C-alpha positions in Angstrom: 48.5 -64.7 26.6 46.8 -68.1 26.4 49.2 -69.1 23.6 52.2 -68.1 25.6 50.9 -69.9 28.7 50.3 -73.0 26.7 53.7 -73.0 25.1 55.2 -76.5 25.1 57.6 -77.6 27.9 57.4 -74.2 29.8 59.1 -72.4 26.9 57.0 -69.3 27.9 59.7 -68.5 30.5 62.3 -68.4 27.7 60.4 -65.8 25.7 61.8 -62.4 26.5 59.3 -60.1 28.3 59.4 -57.5 25.5 58.5 -60.2 23.0 55.7 -61.4 25.2 54.3 -57.9 25.5 54.6 -57.2 21.8 53.0 -60.5 21.0 50.0 -59.9 23.3 49.6 -56.4 21.8 49.7 -57.8 18.3 47.1 -60.4 19.2 44.9 -57.7 20.6 45.2 -55.8 17.4 44.2 -58.9 15.4 41.2 -59.7 17.6 40.1 -56.1 17.5 40.2 -56.0 13.7 37.7 -58.9 13.4 34.1 -57.7 12.9 32.4 -59.0 16.1 29.0 -58.3 14.7 29.2 -61.2 12.3 31.2 -64.3 11.7 29.6 -64.9 8.4 32.1 -66.5 6.0 31.6 -63.8 3.4 32.7 -61.1 5.9 35.5 -62.8 7.8 38.6 -64.6 6.3 39.7 -67.0 9.0 42.7 -68.0 7.0 44.0 -64.4 6.9 43.4 -64.0 10.6 45.3 -67.3 11.3 48.1 -66.2 9.0 48.4 -63.0 11.0 48.5 -65.0 14.2 51.2 -67.3 12.9 53.2 -64.3 11.6 53.2 -62.9 15.2 54.2 -66.3 16.5 57.2 -66.4 14.1 58.1 -62.7 14.6 58.2 -62.9 18.4 59.5 -66.5 18.5 56.6 -67.9 20.5 56.7 -71.7 20.6 53.4 -73.4 19.7 51.9 -76.6 20.8 52.2 -78.9 17.8 48.5 -79.5 17.9 47.9 -75.8 17.1 49.5 -76.2 13.7 47.3 -79.1 12.9 44.3 -77.2 14.1 45.2 -74.2 11.9 45.5 -76.4 8.8 42.1 -78.1 9.6 40.4 -74.7 10.1 41.7 -73.3 6.8 40.6 -76.4 4.9 37.1 -76.3 6.6 36.8 -72.6 5.9 37.5 -73.2 2.2 34.9 -76.0 2.0 32.3 -74.1 4.0 32.8 -70.9 2.0 32.0 -72.9 -1.2 29.0 -74.5 0.3 27.4 -71.6 2.0 29.1 -68.2 2.2 26.3 -66.9 4.5 27.0 -69.5 7.2 27.8 -68.0 10.6 30.6 -70.3 11.8 30.6 -68.9 15.3 26.9 -69.7 15.9 27.5 -73.1 14.4 30.5 -73.9 16.7 29.0 -72.8 20.0 27.3 -76.2 20.8 30.5 -78.0 20.1 32.6 -75.6 22.2 30.1 -76.0 25.1 30.7 -79.7 25.0 34.4 -79.3 24.9 37.0 -79.0 27.7 36.2 -76.5 30.5 38.8 -74.0 29.2 37.1 -73.9 25.7 33.6 -73.8 27.2 34.6 -70.8 29.3 36.3 -69.1 26.3 33.1 -69.6 24.2 30.9 -68.2 27.0 33.2 -65.2 27.4 33.2 -64.5 23.7 29.4 -64.7 23.5 29.2 -62.2 26.4 31.7 -59.9 24.7 29.8 -60.0 21.4 26.5 -59.3 23.2 28.1 -56.3 25.0 29.5 -55.0 21.8 26.1 -55.2 20.1 24.3 -53.5 23.0 26.9 -50.6 22.9 26.7 -50.2 19.2 
């Protein structure tokens, strides 16, 4: 929903409701498929996750902020470099301090994600 809300120039109102619903359902499926117990590079393939996200964006014609494309490319490059340096690196744990220093939206997202992971580990 955040991607739709952040669509450039209020394009979100131009996305048919059915496409919005299917996009959100697809994103939910992608997020659910990620192993929340570990973000170790050997277990998660960020490039594949982002490829799936971009596939949904294309399929349901969801306009993206141009900065998102740059961010995706940067993440894919960083993943490749980090995977070669240390496949056991947990990128989520590494990124938390940076997210907490970031904009309020990202800080809240990071805290919500940490809480969700903690709940998931407690229930497992």
